[in-house]
C-alpha positions as a printed NumPy array, in Angstrom:
array([[ 25.108, 181.666, 106.894],
       [ 22.886, 183.207, 109.555],
       [ 21.887, 181.474, 112.775],
       [ 18.596, 180.175, 111.426],
       [ 20.301, 178.616, 108.385],
       [ 22.983, 177.005, 110.528],
       [ 20.483, 175.495, 112.96 ],
       [ 18.446, 174.135, 110.034],
       [ 21.471, 172.039, 109.032],
       [ 21.142, 170.141, 112.297],
       [ 17.408, 169.739, 111.768],
       [ 18.068, 168.262, 108.334],
       [ 21.172, 166.153, 108.929],
       [ 21.885, 165.349, 112.588],
       [ 20.615, 162.34 , 114.514],
       [ 18.266, 163.924, 117.014],
       [ 19.693, 163.232, 120.475],
       [ 19.985, 166.739, 121.969],
       [ 17.671, 169.596, 122.825],
       [ 19.937, 172.56 , 122.176],
       [ 19.702, 176.216, 123.063],
       [ 18.827, 178.268, 119.936],
       [ 22.186, 180.02 , 119.557],
       [ 25.346, 179.213, 117.592],
       [ 28.47 , 180.044, 119.583],
       [ 31.323, 181.448, 117.531],
       [ 34.218, 182.536, 119.774],
       [ 35.131, 183.241, 123.374],
       [ 37.538, 185.081, 125.614],
       [ 37.935, 184.298, 129.304],
       [ 34.514, 183.732, 130.867],
       [ 32.623, 185.279, 127.948],
       [ 31.432, 183.701, 124.699],
       [ 29.933, 185.354, 121.625],
       [ 27.423, 183.905, 119.178],
       [ 27.304, 184.238, 115.391],
       [ 25.045, 187.283, 115.697],
       [ 27.529, 189.103, 117.916],
       [ 25.686, 188.704, 121.222],
       [ 27.946, 188.161, 124.235],
       [ 27.204, 185.82 , 127.135],
       [ 28.724, 185.216, 130.561],
       [ 29.42 , 181.479, 130.544],
       [ 28.31 , 179.994, 133.861],
       [ 28.238, 176.478, 132.393],
       [ 31.73 , 176.07 , 130.859],
       [ 30.684, 173.352, 128.432],
       [ 29.395, 171.147, 131.303],
       [ 32.382, 171.869, 133.575],
       [ 34.879, 171.285, 130.753],
       [ 36.368, 174.709, 130.017],
       [ 38.238, 174.965, 133.31 ],
       [ 40.447, 177.799, 132.037],
       [ 37.631, 179.59 , 130.275],
       [ 37.846, 180.311, 126.567],
       [ 40.92 , 181.032, 124.483],
       [ 43.358, 180.862, 127.395],
       [ 46.719, 181.912, 125.933],
       [ 48.797, 179.144, 127.548],
       [ 46.362, 176.443, 126.456],
       [ 46.079, 177.812, 122.926],
       [ 49.849, 178.076, 122.598],
       [ 50.369, 174.5  , 123.813],
       [ 47.862, 173.167, 121.288],
       [ 49.345, 175.214, 118.446],
       [ 52.913, 174.135, 119.198],
       [ 51.966, 170.475, 119.429],
       [ 49.81 , 170.598, 116.281],
       [ 52.883, 171.765, 114.376],
       [ 54.777, 168.651, 115.555],
       [ 52.459, 165.639, 115.928],
       [ 48.685, 165.389, 116.283],
       [ 48.233, 161.618, 116.417],
       [ 50.539, 158.605, 116.639],
       [ 48.193, 155.847, 117.999],
       [ 48.756, 153.779, 121.118],
       [ 51.32 , 151.615, 119.323],
       [ 54.048, 154.204, 119.944],
       [ 55.227, 156.341, 122.836],
       [ 54.722, 160.105, 122.736],
       [ 56.368, 162.635, 125.02 ],
       [ 53.354, 164.732, 126.112],
       [ 51.539, 161.592, 127.307],
       [ 54.547, 160.42 , 129.308],
       [ 55.199, 163.827, 130.854],
       [ 51.544, 164.239, 131.804],
       [ 51.287, 160.769, 133.339],
       [ 54.153, 161.442, 135.75 ],
       [ 52.917, 164.956, 136.502],
       [ 49.388, 163.839, 137.385],
       [ 50.314, 160.657, 139.242],
       [ 52.791, 162.593, 141.389],
       [ 49.898, 164.827, 142.519],
       [ 47.646, 161.933, 143.556],
       [ 47.6  , 158.755, 145.641],
       [ 47.406, 156.559, 142.521],
       [ 50.153, 154.616, 140.774],
       [ 49.03 , 153.946, 137.198],
       [ 47.09 , 155.702, 134.434],
       [ 45.193, 154.68 , 131.309],
       [ 44.134, 157.347, 128.816],
       [ 40.661, 157.459, 127.295],
       [ 38.677, 159.955, 125.219],
       [ 35.714, 160.69 , 127.485],
       [ 34.226, 160.127, 130.905],
       [ 32.064, 157.28 , 129.676],
       [ 35.09 , 155.474, 128.249],
       [ 37.044, 156.017, 131.451],
       [ 34.185, 154.574, 133.511],
       [ 33.745, 151.665, 131.114],
       [ 37.421, 150.8  , 131.481],
       [ 37.306, 151.187, 135.251],
       [ 34.394, 148.763, 135.515],
       [ 36.215, 146.234, 133.334],
       [ 39.335, 146.592, 135.457],
       [ 37.404, 146.012, 138.689],
       [ 35.733, 142.9  , 137.307],
       [ 39.021, 141.528, 135.956],
       [ 40.813, 142.183, 139.254],
       [ 38.173, 140.66 , 141.525],
       [ 36.741, 137.943, 139.305],
       [ 33.304, 139.031, 140.545],
       [ 30.347, 140.2  , 138.467],
       [ 28.228, 142.766, 140.341],
       [ 28.565, 146.55 , 140.426],
       [ 26.807, 148.835, 142.919],
       [ 26.067, 152.424, 141.898],
       [ 23.625, 155.066, 143.111],
       [ 20.258, 156.46 , 142.086],
       [ 20.458, 159.822, 140.252],
       [ 24.087, 159.115, 139.34 ],
       [ 25.469, 159.651, 135.862],
       [ 28.38 , 157.577, 134.578],
       [ 27.915, 157.644, 130.787],
       [ 25.858, 156.349, 127.886],
       [ 27.714, 153.238, 126.746],
       [ 25.794, 150.085, 127.638],
       [ 27.788, 149.319, 130.795],
       [ 27.973, 152.894, 132.046],
       [ 24.303, 153.374, 131.219],
       [ 23.502, 150.357, 133.391],
       [ 25.567, 151.949, 136.168],
       [ 23.788, 155.289, 135.725],
       [ 20.94 , 155.533, 138.218],
       [ 18.18 , 156.884, 135.981],
       [ 15.415, 154.448, 135.043],
       [ 14.234, 156.695, 132.211],
       [ 17.627, 156.325, 130.504],
       [ 17.492, 152.543, 130.92 ],
       [ 13.997, 151.962, 129.573],
       [ 14.623, 151.964, 125.777],
       [ 17.609, 149.604, 126.136],
       [ 16.54 , 147.258, 128.924],
       [ 16.657, 144.203, 126.684],
       [ 20.382, 144.593, 125.974],
       [ 21.748, 146.215, 129.135],
       [ 24.4  , 144.062, 130.837],
       [ 23.417, 142.26 , 134.015],
       [ 24.922, 142.659, 137.462],
       [ 24.303, 146.384, 138.008],
       [ 22.505, 147.432, 141.194],
       [ 21.358, 151.034, 141.813],
       [ 20.8  , 152.114, 145.43 ],
       [ 19.868, 155.525, 146.932],
       [ 22.7  , 158.084, 147.109],
       [ 24.079, 159.137, 150.5  ],
       [ 22.597, 156.043, 152.139],
       [ 25.351, 153.773, 153.432],
       [ 22.84 , 151.258, 154.801],
       [ 21.393, 150.784, 151.318],
       [ 24.863, 149.989, 150.007],
       [ 25.537, 147.55 , 152.842],
       [ 22.292, 145.725, 152.086],
       [ 23.205, 145.484, 148.395],
       [ 26.677, 144.009, 148.96 ],
       [ 27.014, 140.29 , 148.229],
       [ 29.895, 137.885, 147.761],
       [ 29.7  , 138.755, 144.052],
       [ 30.198, 142.519, 144.465],
       [ 33.181, 143.57 , 142.37 ],
       [ 32.993, 147.349, 142.801],
       [ 31.105, 150.294, 144.186],
       [ 31.183, 153.34 , 141.895],
       [ 30.087, 156.719, 143.213],
       [ 30.399, 160.415, 142.386],
       [ 31.778, 162.363, 145.357],
       [ 29.214, 165.025, 144.411],
       [ 26.427, 164.165, 141.996],
       [ 26.335, 166.594, 139.087],
       [ 23.636, 165.458, 136.681],
       [ 21.562, 164.32 , 139.648],
       [ 21.219, 167.904, 140.89 ],
       [ 24.486, 168.873, 142.615],
       [ 23.866, 166.485, 145.511],
       [ 26.468, 166.547, 148.287],
       [ 26.78 , 163.551, 150.621],
       [ 27.258, 163.511, 154.363],
       [ 30.848, 164.032, 155.456],
       [ 31.356, 160.373, 156.426],
       [ 29.561, 158.761, 153.447],
       [ 32.633, 158.144, 151.295],
       [ 34.64 , 157.025, 154.328],
       [ 31.983, 154.439, 155.126],
       [ 32.027, 153.209, 151.53 ],
       [ 35.808, 152.971, 151.627],
       [ 35.699, 150.991, 154.886],
       [ 33.037, 148.65 , 153.506],
       [ 35.119, 148.008, 150.396],
       [ 38.245, 147.206, 152.418],
       [ 36.347, 144.767, 154.622],
       [ 34.786, 142.91 , 151.694],
       [ 37.526, 142.964, 149.012],
       [ 35.488, 145.327, 146.848],
       [ 37.038, 147.865, 144.482],
       [ 36.153, 151.46 , 145.408],
       [ 35.749, 153.617, 142.287],
       [ 35.216, 157.382, 142.447],
       [ 33.811, 158.989, 139.318],
       [ 35.467, 162.431, 139.24 ],
       [ 34.539, 163.097, 135.616],
       [ 32.68 , 166.278, 136.547],
       [ 34.146, 167.015, 139.979],
       [ 37.84 , 166.716, 139.155],
       [ 40.568, 169.264, 138.425],
       [ 39.597, 171.915, 140.938],
       [ 35.875, 172.008, 140.334],
       [ 35.045, 171.709, 144.04 ],
       [ 38.072, 173.521, 145.401],
       [ 40.608, 170.7  , 145.709],
       [ 42.375, 169.042, 142.81 ],
       [ 40.021, 166.068, 143.239],
       [ 36.865, 166.175, 145.301],
       [ 37.348, 162.857, 147.119],
       [ 40.291, 164.553, 148.863],
       [ 37.806, 166.785, 150.69 ],
       [ 36.289, 163.644, 152.217],
       [ 39.708, 162.226, 153.206],
       [ 39.468, 158.927, 151.346],
       [ 41.805, 157.029, 149.032],
       [ 39.818, 155.156, 146.381],
       [ 41.236, 152.218, 144.45 ],
       [ 40.321, 153.698, 141.077],
       [ 39.461, 157.226, 139.955],
       [ 37.998, 158.245, 136.601],
       [ 38.41 , 161.722, 135.164],
       [ 37.53 , 163.671, 132.006],
       [ 35.757, 167.014, 131.342],
       [ 38.158, 169.594, 132.853],
       [ 41.285, 167.506, 132.238],
       [ 42.265, 169.185, 128.977],
       [ 40.555, 172.549, 129.165],
       [ 38.212, 171.679, 126.312],
       [ 39.816, 168.907, 124.267],
       [ 38.122, 165.473, 124.408],
       [ 40.075, 163.405, 126.9  ],
       [ 39.586, 161.114, 129.873],
       [ 41.654, 158.833, 132.078],
       [ 41.574, 156.   , 134.593],
       [ 43.902, 156.214, 137.578],
       [ 44.403, 153.107, 139.716],
       [ 46.438, 151.641, 142.547],
       [ 49.344, 149.417, 141.516],
       [ 47.87 , 146.07 , 142.556],
       [ 44.545, 146.654, 140.827],
       [ 46.092, 148.136, 137.687],
       [ 48.157, 144.957, 137.33 ],
       [ 45.012, 142.965, 136.569],
       [ 45.048, 144.343, 133.024],
       [ 47.508, 142.75 , 130.609],
       [ 48.044, 143.543, 126.911],
       [ 44.856, 142.762, 125.025],
       [ 42.468, 143.301, 127.964],
       [ 41.721, 146.919, 127.052],
       [ 42.815, 149.453, 124.491],
       [ 42.306, 152.712, 122.641],
       [ 43.245, 154.262, 119.316],
       [ 43.001, 157.936, 120.209],
       [ 43.5  , 157.904, 123.991],
       [ 46.59 , 159.725, 125.219],
       [ 47.411, 161.307, 121.875],
       [ 50.094, 164.011, 121.793],
       [ 47.694, 166.865, 121.037],
       [ 45.278, 166.234, 123.899],
       [ 48.082, 165.475, 126.341],
       [ 49.822, 168.727, 125.431],
       [ 46.543, 170.48 , 126.248],
       [ 46.212, 168.534, 129.499],
       [ 49.767, 169.458, 130.533],
       [ 49.049, 173.143, 129.953],
       [ 45.705, 172.985, 131.746],
       [ 47.138, 171.309, 134.833],
       [ 50.059, 173.733, 134.916],
       [ 47.724, 176.743, 134.891],
       [ 45.437, 175.25 , 137.548],
       [ 48.415, 174.735, 139.873],
       [ 50.549, 177.778, 139.035],
       [ 47.663, 180.273, 139.044],
       [ 46.211, 178.696, 142.209],
       [ 42.814, 178.16 , 140.642],
       [ 42.029, 175.725, 143.456],
       [ 41.925, 178.657, 145.874],
       [ 39.896, 180.676, 143.395],
       [ 37.415, 177.831, 143.132],
       [ 37.03 , 177.711, 146.908],
       [ 36.87 , 181.455, 147.503],
       [ 34.755, 182.554, 144.554],
       [ 32.624, 179.421, 144.831],
       [ 31.792, 180.224, 148.445],
       [ 31.042, 183.81 , 147.427],
       [ 28.658, 182.525, 144.751],
       [ 26.884, 180.292, 147.278],
       [ 26.613, 183.106, 149.804],
       [ 25.202, 185.58 , 147.284],
       [ 22.702, 183.049, 145.976],
       [ 21.634, 182.173, 149.523],
       [ 20.816, 185.829, 150.114],
       [ 18.327, 185.66 , 147.24 ],
       [ 16.29 , 183.13 , 149.201],
       [ 15.108, 185.96 , 151.469],
       [ 13.175, 187.529, 148.599],
       [ 12.312, 184.551, 146.414],
       [ 10.031, 181.789, 147.673],
       [ 10.699, 179.788, 144.505],
       [ 14.254, 179.012, 145.686],
       [ 14.107, 175.843, 147.764],
       [ 17.831, 175.35 , 148.458],
       [ 21.296, 176.488, 147.419],
       [ 23.994, 173.82 , 147.672],
       [ 27.402, 173.068, 146.263],
       [ 31.113, 173.075, 146.839],
       [ 33.695, 175.204, 145.104],
       [ 32.507, 176.259, 141.662],
       [ 29.894, 173.506, 141.412],
       [ 26.674, 175.013, 142.704],
       [ 23.028, 174.055, 142.379],
       [ 20.014, 176.289, 142.95 ],
       [ 17.026, 174.042, 143.551],
       [ 13.734, 175.708, 142.689],
       [ 10.197, 174.832, 143.715],
       [  9.185, 174.928, 140.037],
       [ 10.717, 173.566, 136.801],
       [ 13.857, 175.479, 135.847],
       [ 13.885, 175.34 , 132.028],
       [ 12.063, 178.667, 131.719],
       [ 14.727, 180.391, 133.814],
       [ 17.513, 178.974, 131.646],
       [ 15.835, 180.558, 128.604],
       [ 15.242, 183.899, 130.305],
       [ 18.813, 184.118, 131.565],
       [ 20.174, 183.27 , 128.111],
       [ 18.14 , 186.148, 126.704],
       [ 19.774, 188.383, 129.324],
       [ 23.248, 187.135, 128.279],
       [ 23.973, 184.334, 130.777],
       [ 24.498, 180.645, 130.024],
       [ 23.437, 178.105, 132.63 ],
       [ 21.858, 174.651, 132.68 ],
       [ 18.917, 173.003, 134.405],
       [ 19.319, 169.44 , 135.628],
       [ 17.044, 167.119, 137.6  ],
       [ 14.128, 169.272, 136.331],
       [ 14.324, 171.937, 139.039],
       [ 18.03 , 172.521, 139.741],
       [ 19.886, 175.39 , 138.071],
       [ 23.426, 173.999, 137.717],
       [ 26.311, 176.489, 137.795],
       [ 29.793, 175.246, 136.838],
       [ 31.629, 178.308, 135.477],
       [ 35.307, 178.415, 134.455],
       [ 37.705, 178.241, 137.397],
       [ 39.065, 181.669, 136.443],
       [ 35.781, 183.46 , 137.157],
       [ 35.892, 186.528, 139.432],
       [ 33.545, 187.97 , 142.036],
       [ 32.638, 190.787, 139.63 ],
       [ 31.275, 188.25 , 137.158],
       [ 29.426, 186.503, 139.987],
       [ 27.807, 189.819, 140.899],
       [ 26.639, 190.247, 137.284],
       [ 25.06 , 186.827, 137.273],
       [ 23.41 , 187.048, 140.7  ],
       [ 21.858, 190.39 , 139.782],
       [ 20.449, 188.902, 136.565],
       [ 19.105, 185.843, 138.403],
       [ 17.502, 188.071, 141.034],
       [ 15.709, 190.056, 138.314],
       [ 14.702, 186.88 , 136.467],
       [ 13.259, 185.194, 139.55 ]])
């Protein structure tokens, strides 16, 4: 079938919840993807920061193939080796003690919120405006976008308070004796690649310690080297009580996880939470391979170095383009805020062979694979310069 026929299938059969780009992607190699008509694109979006190793990475593909020939699924009723190996490997690299596997960022955040409430016995959660934590009812309530809340206001759970991001005084004012947790992204992705002041997370951490509040960092988009360290909260020198991860964890397979300190993790007992697919052997084999490549190939350094190069080159464009308001980001998570809506530029760049995203109406969000090189950055910056 041609592209038009394939897209018509969605028009006829899918529940309409996405506005998609009018291409059908067929295969990829490294930082490039090719559509069903043979057109090649430089992928500066990586499936919303998911394809950390790019496309068709040989070590990831081999790990998935080998595991698929052994076991794909066993359920959470039984142990499986890849899940056990990965748990120890990841925990040993962090300040956390326990892990729970999920299938997505929303599920990880949902579980983290439940854990915080169970541990504290309290019933209020503080999150921030312009945050994004998921689309389940609880994580939607935590997400700081009124437009997402509006259709479901009548059934959203109570106890969720949204305050401005990067405003510690707003959080302090919102804290009550019923506050169970504060959940925050170390860098807001969906909100427009918003980076807080250097002491913001430290102040949240201090506030939580003083008031017996659980400090949750949502690293769903910022984790696994995206901002130049394995996890972005490390850049701000804080130790949260709970961390949620997903997206880049498995290089493309659907997976998420909750990591927690020992005392807090102990609040959950059998029956409090569960999963059928979480931590399956196939996804954990992929996660093992992805983490190995990130560490062994030093993609954290690449994220820092090439990410800074991307920021620097984009900042230079501001000299010639009044429609660039600001360039901000850390590592390979960069936002170009325009003075005008950005959707048109996403379309024009796609036509030139570059895949990006626009978020918060005016912010071009760039989250390419961690393997990207300066040569590819030069290609993109040149195309953006011409497009602007």
